[in-house]
N, C-alpha and C positions, 0 to 999 in steps of 0.2 A: 455934351459940352466938353471941349478940349481945354485942358489947363496947360500953361507953359511954365517951365521952371527956368528962370534966366541963368542960373548957375550951371545948368546942364546943356548949354549950347542952345540949339533951336529945336530940341525935342519936344513934341507934344506928348502928353500922357494919354496913351492909347492902350488897349489890351495887349497889342503886340509889343509895345515898349515895356509895359509892366512885366510881361513874360520874360523878355530879354534881361531886364533888371533883376528879376527874381533868380534867373539862372546865374547871373554874376554874383549875387549874394550867396547862393549855394556854393559856387566855386570858391568864393572868398572864405567861407566857413571850412570847406574841405582843405584848402591850402593852409589856413590858420591852424586847423587841427593837426595836419601832418607836420607843420612847422614846430608845434609844441612837442609832438612825438620825437622829432629829431633832436630838439633841445634837451628833452628829458633823457633820451637814450645816450646822447653824448655826455651829458653831465654824469649820469650813472656810470658810464664806461670810464670816464676820468676818475671818479671816486674809487673805482675798483682797481684801476691800474696805476694810479699816481697817488698812493696812499698818504704820502707826506706833503702833498701839495695844498695850496690855498683853495678852499671851497669857493671863495669869491672869484678867484682867477678862473677856476673851472667853469663856474656859471657864466662869467664874462665871455670866455672863448666859445662855449656852447651857444651863447646868445648871438655872437657875431656870425658863427657858421650858419645857424638856423635863420638869421636875418638875411643873409646872402641868398640862401635857398628861397626864402619867402619873397624877396624882391623879384628874382627871375621867374618864379612860378606865377606871381601876380602879373608880371609884365607879359608873359606869353599865354598863360591859361585864362586867368580871370578877366583881364582887361584887353588882351590882345594888342599890345602897344607896338608900334613900329618906330616910335621916337628914339632918338639917340640914347644909348645906355647911360652916358655921362650925365646928360641933363635930367633924365628921369631918375637916375640914382641919387642925384643931388636933392631933388624934390622928395624922394623917398626918405632919405636920411632926415630931412627937415620934419616930415610928418612923424617919422619914428621918434625923433627927439621930443616933439610936442606931446605925442601920446605917452611916452615914457614919463614925462613930467606930470601929465594929467593922472596917469595911473599911480604914481608915487604920491601925489597930493591927495587923491581920493583914498588911497590906502592909509596915509597918515591920519586923515580925518576920521575914517572908520575905526582904525585900530587904536590910535593914540588919543584922539579926542573923545570919540564915542565909546571906546573900550569894547568894541566888538571882537569876537574871536577872529584871529588872523586868517584862517582858512576860509571862513565865511566871507570876510572882506575881499579876499582874492577873487572869489566867485562873483560877488556883488559888483565889484569894480570892473570885471571882465566885460560885462554887457555894455555899459556906456563907452568904454574905451574901444571895444571892437566896432561899435556903431560909428564913433568918431573917426576911427581909422579908415573904415570903409568910405565914409563920405569924403574925407580929405583926399584919399587916394583917387576916388572917383572924379572929384572936381578939380584937383590940383596936380597930383602926381601923374595920373594916367588919363587926363582929360582929352577929348577928341582934338582939341586945338593943338595938342602936343603929338599927334600922330597915332591915335588909338582908333582901331577899326570898330 
């Protein structure tokens, strides 16, 4: 029996499609992990070289740089998009803002309302936010109707 997912164009769920999707999820995870590594290393480098600077500003700059890397890696590696950079970047920023709000809201709920340990909340929140990010990029930012192979 073949299932159809209307939000994924005309794809039927077949073993070949599942394998392709699995590879995209793995690539998404690798790009996400390398993005975090870039973010962390930049932030650490800023802290060591700019000792009197604002930690918030350092985190912001590291986040912007790592997000640019993340966009281009997902565009070329994960989703293989040939859509215009401007249009897909606009959609990417919309998804990024939504996921940031979701992450902040869930962190507030876990840490401030439920009084869970902040590092635990960071890890717990990462799973639904990453899943949401993948789905939104898959069906909105880098959807086949926008020039994805």
